[in-house]
N, C-alpha and C positions, 0 to 999 in steps of 0.2 A: 324655853330653850336652855339647856344646861351649859355650864361653862365648859365641861369636857367635850360636849358635842361640838361647840363652836371651835375649840382648839383643834380637835381632830379634823373638823371640816377644813379649817385653814391649812393645816399641815397636809391633808390629803390633796388640796388644791395645789400646793407647792410641789408635792411629789408628782402630781399629774402633769404639771408644767415641765418638770424635769424629764419625765418619760416622753412627752411630746417633743421636747428639744433634742433628746438623745437620738431620735430618728433622723434628725437633720445634721448630725455630726458625722463627718466622714474622715476626719483627720485632726491633727493637732491645731491647725489654724481655726477650724470650725469650733473646736472645744474651748480653746483659750481666748479666741478673739472674735467669735461669732461670725467668722468668714469675712470680717471687715465690711459688713453691709448694713450697719445700723443707721437709721435715719435720725433727723433732728429730734423728734419727740422722744424716742426711746433713749437716745444718748442724754438728752436734757434731764429726763425724769430719773434715769439710772444714776447720773451724777448726784442729783439731789438726794435720792433715796439711800445711796451708798453711805453718805455722810449723815443723813438725818436718821440716826439710829439711837442706841441707848444713851450715848453721851449727851445728845440734845434733849431727848424726851425725859430722861431720868437723871443722869449725872448733873447736867447744867441746871435743870429745874430745882434740884435739891440744893445746889450751891447758891443759886439766886435766892431761894427761900431763906437761906441762912445769912448770906452776905450782901444781898441786893445785887445791883447790876455789876458790882465788882466781881461777883462769882460767875458772870456771864460774858466776860470779856472774850474768852476763848470761843464759846458757843452760845449764840449763833454769830456774834459780830466778827470775831477773828477768823473763823473758818469761812464765812461768806467772803471776806476780803481775800482769803487764800484762793478760793475758787476764781475770783475775779483776776487775781494775779496769774493764775495758771492759764486762764483764757488769753491773757495779754502776752505772756512771755513764753509759754511752753506748748500749748495745745496745737496751734497751727504748725509750728516748726517740727514737732515730733511726728505728726501725722503726715506732713508733706514729705518728710525724709523716708517714710515707709518703715519706721521702727515697729517692732512688735512688743518690746519691753523697754523699761528704763535701762536695763543692762546693755541693750543694743547701742545706745548712745555712747556709753563708756567704751565699748569695744571699738566703735568707729572713730571716736575722738582721741582716745588715749591708749587703746590696745587691750589685748585679752587679759593680761595680768590685772590691770586696773578694773576691768569689767568684773572679774571674780571677786575682788575685794569689795567693790561697791555692792554687789548682790549679797555678799555675806553680811554687810552692814544693814541693808534694807530689809532682809527677811525677818530678823528678830523684832524690828519695829512693827511689822505687820502681824506677827504672832501676838504681840501685846495688844494690838487693837482687836483682834479676834477674841482674845481672852476677856476683854472688857465687855464685849457683846454677850458672851456666854455667861459671864457673871450676872449681867442684867437679866438674862432669861431666867436664871435660877431665882433671882429676887422677885421678879414678876410672878412666877409660878407660886412662890411662897406666900405672896399677897393674896392670890385668888384661890388657893387650895391648901390642903394640909400635907402635901407631898414633901418628903425630905429633900433638902437643898441638894445634897450630893447625888441623889437619884435623879433629880430634875436636870442637874448639870450633865450627868452622864448620858441621859436620854437625849438632851438637846444636841450634844456633840455627835452622837451616833446618827441622829436624824439629819442634821445639816451635812454631815459627811456623805450620807447616802444620796441626797438629792443634788449635791454639788457634783458628785461622781457621775450622776446621770445627765444633768442638764448643761453643764458648762456655762459659758458666759451668756449664751442666748437665753437659756432658761432663767438665768439670774436677772437679766434686764427686764424680761417679761414679768417675772415675779415682783421686781421693784415697782413696776408700773401699777400692778393690781393692788398689792398690799400697801404701798405708800399712799395711794389715793384714799383707801379706806382709813388709814391712820390719820391723815390730814383732816378728813371730815370728822373723825372722832374727836380730835383735839379742838376743832372749832366748836363742836357741840359742848365739850367740857368747859370751854371758855364762856360760852353763853350761859351755861348752868351756874358757873362760878359767879358771874356778874349778877345774874338773877337772884342767887342765894343771898347776896349782901345788899340787895335793894336797888339795883340798876347801875348804869354807867357812872353817874355822878357819885353815888355812894362807894362804888368800887375804887374810883380814883381817890376819894377821900381817905380810904384805908391805907393807901400806899404812903409810907413815911418818907420824909425828905432824904434821910440817909440811904434809903434803898435805891435812890436814883443816881448815886455816885458811882463812877466807874473805878474808883480807887479805894483801897483800904487805908484808913488813917495812919496805921503803923508801918506802911510800906515806904521804902525809899524809892528814889527815882529809878535806879537800876532795876529793882525788883518789879516795878510797874512796867518798865520797858520789856523786861524778860517775859512777863505775863502776856503781853501782846505779841511778841515775836514768836513764841512757841507755836501758836496756832497759825499765824499768818505765813511764817517762813518755814517752820518745821515740817509742815505737811505739803509743801510746795511740790515735792517730787514723789509723792506717795503713789506706788504702783497701782493701788486700788482705783485711784482716780485716773491715772494715766491710761490704764487699760480701756477705759470708756472712750477716751479721746481716740485711741488707736483702733478701736472697733468701729469708729464712724466711717461712713461711706467715703468721705473726703475731708480735706483739711479745713475747708470753710465751715462745714457742718460741725466739726470738732470745736472750732473757736466760738461759733455762735451758741452752741450748746453750753459752753462754759459760761458765757455771759448770762444766758437765760437761767442756768442752774444757780448761779450766784444770787440773782435777784429773787428767785423762788425760795431759796434757802433762807435768806434774810427775812423775807416776808412771812413765811410759815414759821420760822424760828421764833418770831416775836410772839407767837401764840403761847407756847409753854412759858416764855419769859413773863408774859402778862399773868398767866395763871399762877405762877410762882410768887410774883410780887403781891398779888391780891390774897392768895391762899395762905401766905406766911402769917397774915394778921387775922385769919379766921380761926375760931376756937374749935378746931376739929380734933385736936389731941393726937396728931399723927407724926409729930416731930419733923426733922429736916434731913432724914437719911435718904439714901438713894431711892427708896420706895415711895418718896413723897408724892409724886404725881399719880402713880397708880392707886395709892391709897386715897387721894382726893377723888379720883374717878369713882372708886368703889363707894365713897361716902355720898357723892352727889348724883351719880347716874342711876336711873332705873336699872334693875337687875338685867333685863334683856339687853339694854344698850351697853351696859358695862361688859357683858359677855362678849359682844361684838368688838368693843374697843380693846379689851384685854387680848382677845385672839389676834387682832390686827397688830397690836404692839409686839406680841410674841413672834409672830411670823415675820414682821419687819426686822426685828432684831436678828432672827436667824438668816434672813436674806442678806444682812450686812456681813454676817460671818461668812456666808457663801462667797461674797465678793472678795473678802480678804483671803480666804483659802485659795481662790483662783489666782489672786495676785501672787501669792507665795509660789504656787505651782508653776505659773508662767515664768517667773524668774529662775527658779531652780531647774525646771525642765529645759527651757530654751537656752539659758545662758550658762548653766553648769553641766548638765548631763548631755545635751545634744552634741556639744563639741567633742566630748569624750567618745560618744557613740560613732561620730563621723571619723574619728581617728582609728577606731577599732575596725569599723566596717565602712569603707568609702562610699558604698551605695546601699545604705539601709532603706527599708520601707519606712522612711522617717515619719510620714504623716500618720499612718495608722498606729505604728508602734509608739510614736511620740505621744499620741492621745492616751494610750494605755499607761505609759510612764507618768504622764501628768496626773492621771487619776490616783495612782499610787502615792504620789507626792501630796495630793489633797488629803489622803487618809493620814499620813504622817504629820502633816501640818495641823490637822484637826486635833490629833492626840496631844501635840505640843501645846496648843492653845488651851486645851482642857486642863493640863497639868498646871499651867500658869494661872488660869482662872481660879483653881482651887486655893492658891496661895495669895490671890489678890486682895488688897484691903478694900478698895472701892473702885467704881467705874471711872471716876474722874482721874484718879492717880494712874490707872493703866493707860488711859487715853493720852495723858500728858507724857508718859513714858514712851508711847509709840511715836509721838510727835517730836521728841527731843533727843532721844538716845542715838547719837552718832549721825543724826540727820543734817547737822550743820555742815559737815564736810560734803555730803551729797549735794546739798543746795548750792554751795559755793562752786563746786566743780561743774555742775550742770549749767548754772547761769553764766559763769565766766567762760565755760567751754562753748556755749551757744553764741555769746555776744562779744567775745574777745578772741582774737586769733592766737595770742601768745599763751604759753603754758602747755607743757607736754605731760608725759606719764609721771615723771618725777614730781612735778608740781602737784599733780592730782593725788598721787599716793601720799605725799606729805600732808596735803589738805585733809584727806580722808582720815589719816591717822590723828591729826590735830583735833578733828571733830570728835572722835571717840575718846581720846585721852582728855580733852578739855571737859567733856561731859562728866567723865568719871571723877576727875580731880575737883571740878567745880561743884558737883552735886553730892558726891559721896565722901570725899576726903576733906575738902576745906569748907563745905557747906556755904558756898557763896550766895549772895542775894540774887545774882544773875548768872547761873551756870550755863544756860543756853547761849546768852549773849557772849559770854566768855569763849565758849567753844566756836561760835560763829566768827568772832574776831580772830581767834587763833587760826582757823581754817583759811580765812581770807588773807591774813598776813603770810601764812605758809605758801599759799598758791601764788600770790602776786610777787612775793619776795623771790621765790625760786624762779619764776618766769622771767622776771626782770634781770636777775643775775645771769641766767643762761643766755638771755638775749644780748646782754652787754659783752659776755664772753664769746659771743658768736657761735 
């Protein structure tokens, strides 16, 4: 079985699922939210698979191989805690209230103007995440073939846009289930081969150096360490990619239970590439510690036929994550920015059918934007960090305080959102602070609470 045959087979399967799902799409709600009829299994595995992409299998594995567990604070540990927090604080509340997107919460709680600003902050973060996945696709393809990286990147973008346009959220979650399952099995097999290659479990554990098991880097200050944990745990708490899964659930109880289950699965399965990286870092394979670390290990240790299956599953899983992100962007832009304008122009439009068409156009535009960003991206981990930190502090503060505190209106929300963006820019790019995300989070919190209390006292 050749590599290209396996890749084409996987991609054909994804396109087939997209065509199958397209026949069940009759409007915007079906396309973007799977008709809100997803059960526990599909929601759980889709939550897991959406996040278990390039950043876990490649970016974090490479970081752990180089830095030990300090490189894996974000993934899988931080993001597993984030899923748990989402299940506790957001999933039930958002699904129970009948929201379709994150933007709906801002409109109901703070008004349309705040809704627009919040969406404009959330969309760039999602584009950065999609770019990270596309970058990973190009790197995997470079490992397994001689194809030019730019050609691989362009091909991946075109393909994922095509089947996202076809299948919508329903096609995405079914693809998540199929490809994610194959990828998990492949990772477990790679772990077994890695342990076997070094002489068994005891020998594998003996190869792990004590410094690799530390969660902190020796040259980090306390604030930098705290920032490294807060970015994954807090920064992705209101990611539309994840929220869309909760909102596509059949009811609020399923949404919350799926969040708990996905957090557990994510941590458990995430420990597999962590273990591979810890052991593989001390094996004399001559593959370095770059983003391609884990695929190169698989190429070295797996029989050719098995590696072909693994590489194909990894590629298709990466593209499935891009699919999720493009749908998240489309739902925010279509539902929260374009639909209100359409309703003002035409009070009684054929909103469902025409809305699905507009959503598909937005998917194409978002895919092109992610492609452009991926071309200039340095590495997967940096793009993922960008998606979790840029401006998200203000979104998190306004959502959590808006859900669980009655005080604070549009002015407090706008200032908190502005503080989150400005704090990130100043802390990260101007002053190069040790904890830029923590700084922006604190600034957003102070802005929201300060304005809310002042307005309350003034009556």
